[in-house]
Phi, psi and omega in degrees: 000310186302330177286325180292332179294325175276356177307133169088002181248164181252136168299123179079006186274315185229140179264139174259013177272153172242171186267012179291144177062029180238142177247127185277157178292141176302138190237164175219145182255133179244129178259143177230134172257133181262175181290345174273000178090004174291134184252130184228124178250122182235133175275122179227153174302153187285330182274000180284140168293116190284122179283154175277332174258137178220150181276129176298132183276354174267316179244349179082001177282154176295127174257150182257152190290147182301311190268006182264156171270160182294130178296146173293135180290136175283141180289125179252141172283144176301146179294138180280134182265176173294317180304312182302317181292316179298323174293338173294325193255345186221147178272165171308316181301311179297318182294328178291318183297317183285338177285323180290326172296318176296310181297325172299317178300318186290318182295316185301314176310308186298320179298319175296320185279348182270000000 
């Protein structure tokens, strides 16, 4: 008889338990605002560690907790350009010398082809 009761159902698809006589974990609502002004409220357990950032459910940008202070920006190094890296390897005088050599080669090639 018990086998017939489960016939036609998929295992794990439906729970046959009910919520009677169960206590839910205590919850708190935490509000987040994104740079565009959207307010997102998320229910979290009281014991849970509350994150300072949450993804805005309207626009997807990172939202900051309402009662949290702004995180400090980390000091980032300015990006190094190719010119900066070149100057680490060679001096301006060396670069001028290489430029003059290449210009002489190009001028010679132009003269031969003309």
